[in-house]
C-alpha positions in Angstrom: -15.2 -40.2 3.6 -15.7 -41.5 0.1 -19.0 -42.9 1.3 -20.4 -39.6 2.5 -22.7 -38.0 -0.1 -21.0 -35.3 -2.2 -23.5 -32.7 -1.2 -22.9 -33.2 2.5 -19.1 -32.9 2.0 -19.5 -29.8 0.0 -21.7 -28.3 2.8 -19.1 -29.1 5.4 -16.2 -27.7 3.3 -18.1 -24.5 2.8 -17.9 -23.8 6.5 -14.1 -24.5 6.5 -13.1 -22.4 3.5 -13.4 -19.0 5.1 -9.8 -18.2 5.9 -8.6 -16.5 2.8 -7.8 -19.6 0.8 -5.5 -21.7 3.0 -8.0 -24.4 3.8 -9.2 -24.5 0.2 -5.7 -25.0 -1.1 -5.1 -27.8 1.4 -8.4 -29.6 0.5 -7.5 -29.7 -3.2 -4.3 -31.7 -2.3 -6.0 -34.4 -0.1 -7.5 -36.6 -2.7 -9.4 -36.5 -6.0 -12.7 -37.1 -4.1 -12.1 -34.2 -1.7 -10.9 -32.0 -4.5 -14.0 -32.6 -6.5 -16.3 -32.2 -3.4 -14.7 -28.9 -2.5 -14.5 -27.6 -6.1 -17.4 -25.1 -5.8 -16.6 -23.7 -2.4 -12.8 -23.8 -1.9 -12.4 -20.3 -3.5 -15.3 -18.6 -1.7 -12.8 -16.7 0.5 -9.5 -15.6 -1.2 -6.7 -13.3 0.0 -4.2 -12.2 -2.6 -1.4 -10.4 -0.9 1.2 -9.9 -3.6 1.4 -9.5 -7.4 2.6 -13.1 -7.9 -0.4 -14.5 -6.1 -2.7 -12.3 -8.0 -1.3 -13.4 -11.4 -1.3 -17.1 -10.5 -4.9 -17.1 -9.2 -6.1 -15.2 -12.2 -4.6 -17.9 -14.5 -6.2 -20.6 -12.3 -9.6 -18.9 -12.5 -9.6 -18.5 -16.2 -9.1 -22.3 -16.6 -12.2 -23.0 -14.5 -15.8 -23.1 -15.8 -17.8 -20.1 -14.6 -19.9 -22.3 -12.2 -16.8 -23.0 -10.2 -15.7 -19.4 -9.8 -17.6 -18.9 -6.6 -15.5 -16.2 -5.0 -17.7 -14.4 -2.3 -15.0 -12.6 -0.2 -11.9 -11.2 -1.9 -9.0 -9.2 -0.5 -6.6 -7.7 -3.1 -3.3 -6.2 -2.3 -1.7 -4.1 -5.0 1.9 -4.5 -6.1 4.4 -2.4 -4.2 5.7 0.2 -6.5 9.4 0.9 -7.0 11.2 2.5 -4.0 11.5 6.3 -4.2 14.9 7.2 -5.5 17.5 8.5 -3.2 18.6 11.9 -4.5 21.0 12.8 -1.8 24.2 14.2 -3.3 22.7 14.6 -6.7 22.4 18.0 -8.4 19.0 19.4 -9.4 19.0 18.0 -13.0 20.1 14.5 -11.9 17.5 14.5 -9.2 14.8 15.5 -11.7 15.9 12.7 -14.0 15.8 10.1 -11.2 12.4 11.2 -10.1 11.0 11.2 -13.7 12.4 7.7 -14.3 10.8 6.5 -11.0 7.4 8.0 -12.0 7.6 6.4 -15.5 8.3 3.0 -14.0 5.5 3.4 -11.4 3.1 4.3 -14.2 4.0 1.2 -16.3 3.8 -1.2 -13.3 0.5 0.4 -12.3 -0.9 0.0 -15.8 0.1 -3.7 -16.0 -1.3 -4.4 -12.5 -4.5 -2.6 -13.4 -5.1 -5.0 -16.3 -4.6 -8.1 -14.1 -6.9 -6.7 -11.4 -9.5 -5.9 -14.1 -9.4 -9.4 -15.6 -9.5 -11.0 -12.2 -12.5 -9.0 -11.0 -14.4 -9.6 -14.2 -13.9 -13.3 -13.6 -15.5 -13.2 -10.1 -18.0 -10.3 -10.8 -21.2 -12.4 -10.7 -20.5 -13.8 -7.2 -18.3 -11.5 -5.1 -20.1 -9.9 -2.1 -17.3 -8.5 0.1 -14.3 -6.9 -1.7 -11.4 -5.2 0.1 -8.7 -3.3 -1.8 -5.4 -2.7 0.1 -4.0 -0.9 -2.9 -2.1 2.4 -2.4 -3.3 5.4 -4.5 0.0 5.6 -6.3 -0.6 2.2 -7.9 -2.8 4.1 -10.4 -5.3 1.2 -10.6 -8.7 2.4 -11.7 -11.9 0.3 -11.3 -13.5 1.8 -14.4 -11.0 -0.2 -16.5 -13.0 -3.3 -15.5 -16.0 -2.2 -17.4 -18.3 -4.7 -15.7 -21.1 -4.5 -13.1 -20.7 -6.3 -9.7 -24.4 -7.1 -9.2 -24.2 -8.7 -5.7 -21.4 -6.7 -4.1 -22.5 -5.5 -0.7 -19.4 -4.3 1.0 -16.3 -2.5 -0.3 -13.1 -1.3 1.3 -10.6 0.9 -0.5 -7.8 3.3 0.4 -8.5 5.7 -2.4 -12.0 6.1 -4.0 -10.4 7.3 -7.2 -9.6 3.6 -7.8 -13.4 3.2 -8.1 -14.3 6.3 -9.9 -11.5 8.7 -11.1 -11.8 12.4 -11.0 -12.6 12.5 -14.7 -15.9 10.7 -14.2 -18.8 13.1 -13.9 -21.8 10.8 -14.7 -23.4 8.0 -12.7 -21.4 4.8 -13.1 -23.6 1.7 -12.6 -21.0 -0.6 -11.1 -22.5 -1.5 -7.7 -26.3 -1.5 -7.7 -26.5 -3.5 -4.5 -23.6 -1.9 -2.6 -24.6 -1.2 1.1 -21.4 -0.5 3.0 -18.3 1.5 2.0 -15.1 1.8 4.0 -12.6 4.5 2.9 -9.3 3.9 4.8 -5.7 5.1 5.0 -3.8 8.3 5.5 -3.1 11.2 3.1 -6.3 10.8 1.2 -9.3 13.2 1.1 -12.0 10.7 2.1 -14.5 13.4 2.8 -14.3 14.7 -0.7 -14.6 11.2 -2.1 -17.8 10.7 -0.1 -19.4 14.0 -1.2 -18.2 13.9 -4.8 -18.0 10.3 -5.9 -20.5 8.4 -3.7 -23.6 9.8 -5.5 -22.0 8.5 -8.7 -21.3 4.9 -7.8 -23.3 4.1 -4.6 -27.0 4.8 -5.1 -28.0 2.2 -2.4 -25.3 2.7 0.2 -26.5 2.7 3.8 -23.3 2.9 5.8 -20.0 4.7 5.3 -16.8 4.6 7.3 -13.9 7.0 6.9 -10.6 5.9 8.6 -7.6 8.2 8.8 -9.3 11.4 7.8 -6.8 14.3 8.4 -7.7 17.3 6.2 -10.1 18.0 3.4 -11.0 20.5 0.7 -14.7 19.9 1.7 -16.5 21.0 4.8 -18.2 18.3 6.9 -21.3 20.5 7.1 -22.1 19.4 3.6 -22.8 15.9 4.9 -26.1 17.2 6.4 -26.8 20.2 4.1 -25.9 22.6 6.9 -25.3 26.2 6.0 -21.6 26.7 5.3 -19.6 29.6 6.8 -19.2 32.5 4.3 -15.6 31.7 3.8 -16.5 28.2 2.7 -19.4 29.0 0.5 -19.8 26.8 -2.6 -18.9 28.3 -5.9 -21.8 29.2 -8.2 -20.9 26.3 -10.5 -20.4 23.8 -7.6 -23.7 22.2 -6.7 -24.4 20.9 -3.2 -23.9 17.1 -3.2 -27.0 14.9 -3.2 -26.1 11.9 -1.0 -28.1 8.7 -1.5 -31.4 8.8 0.4 -30.6 5.3 1.6 -27.6 6.6 3.7 -28.2 6.0 7.4 -24.9 6.3 9.2 -21.4 7.7 8.7 -18.6 6.5 11.0 -15.5 8.6 11.2 -12.1 7.7 12.8 -9.8 10.6 12.3 -6.1 10.1 11.8 -3.6 11.0 14.7 -3.7 14.6 15.7 -0.8 16.5 14.0 2.2 17.4 16.1 2.3 21.1 17.0 5.9 21.1 15.7 5.0 19.5 12.4 1.8 20.9 10.8 1.6 21.0 7.0 -1.7 21.6 5.3 -2.4 21.7 1.6 -3.5 25.1 0.3 -7.3 25.4 0.3 -7.8 22.5 2.7 -9.6 22.7 6.0 -7.2 21.8 8.9 -7.6 18.9 11.2 -9.0 20.8 14.1 -11.8 22.5 12.1 -12.9 19.2 10.5 -13.0 17.5 13.9 -15.0 20.5 15.4 -17.6 20.4 12.6 -17.9 16.6 12.7 -18.4 16.7 16.5 -21.0 19.4 16.0 -22.9 17.3 13.5 -22.7 14.1 15.6 -25.2 15.5 18.0 -27.8 16.5 15.3 -30.9 14.6 14.3 -32.1 14.4 10.7 -30.0 13.1 7.8 -27.4 10.3 8.3 -26.3 9.6 11.8 -22.6 10.7 12.3 -20.6 8.6 14.8 -17.1 9.8 15.9 -14.6 7.1 17.1 -11.4 7.8 19.0 -8.7 9.1 16.7 -5.9 6.8 15.5 -2.7 7.0 17.5 -0.4 6.2 14.6 -0.5 6.7 10.8 0.1 3.0 10.3 -2.7 1.8 12.6 -4.6 0.7 9.4 -2.0 -1.6 7.8 -2.3 -4.8 5.8 -2.5 -6.9 8.9 -5.4 -4.8 10.3 -7.2 -4.7 6.9 -7.0 -8.5 6.6 -8.2 -9.1 10.2 -11.2 -6.9 9.6 -11.9 -8.6 6.2 -11.7 -12.1 7.7 -13.9 -11.2 10.6 -16.5 -9.7 8.3 -16.4 -12.7 6.0 -17.0 -15.0 9.0 -20.1 -13.0 10.1 -18.4 -10.6 12.5 -18.6 -6.9 12.6 -15.2 -6.3 11.0 -14.5 -2.6 10.6 -18.1 -1.8 11.7 -17.4 -2.6 15.3 -18.0 0.6 17.3 
């Protein structure tokens, strides 16, 4: 193999290093020649599935010259927060103290992880094209801590858009000038509100949106196509109708599992599951504005888990449809 030109070896290795980092790590241990030949491509697909991997990879990247930080496809899994305290048998004051201590610890761990994520993404910002965050909302990681533009990012998956653009942001944030596809996934999150409120701020060129696990929302789906809202859902005088990007062509929605008739809890002021589904189905038959496609609802809340997220991410990185398969 040492007689094969370096450029040809590098080209061959680029086709192999698409599995989340396993092949790249193996190549670096074969020989000095193979390690040098794969130096620029072995990190093009990287999956970091725990806090320790994230920390070690960040340290490795910082030792490399920028020309060798060619990470094109990146999957980041946030650290699992401390387990919710068991307050069975505790009086009210003791329960409050336990919950307060848990929240303080969660906040500190989220803050530390946020800094590591920010430094890692800064290191790969010039090259990353597909980025998937499997990070729960309670991690408190915010993308705005990064403070850097991702100029070639084309596809993004997150569980909670507040990671990208927290509620406190009200002006356009020029983070993703080339972003084309956004996937908002996971239960218990108001994806519809994120699309209507945050997308105009950080996704000026987005063409496709997918919402997975939508259950209830404070926003009416009719706002997606500037339809007249029912009188009971009329916008407040101070609340302007959202202006979605003109580039937006399609919105794919896979609702969460239908709530059990014996267990139905909705947040105050939120539209219930059935009404959201009815309005989306109504819109799916309309022309004009972005096309709305309804997929079969999920059967379980955990249908979108880390395994599913990684499979979609790997498939997309290898040229497949990933989460965009209909």
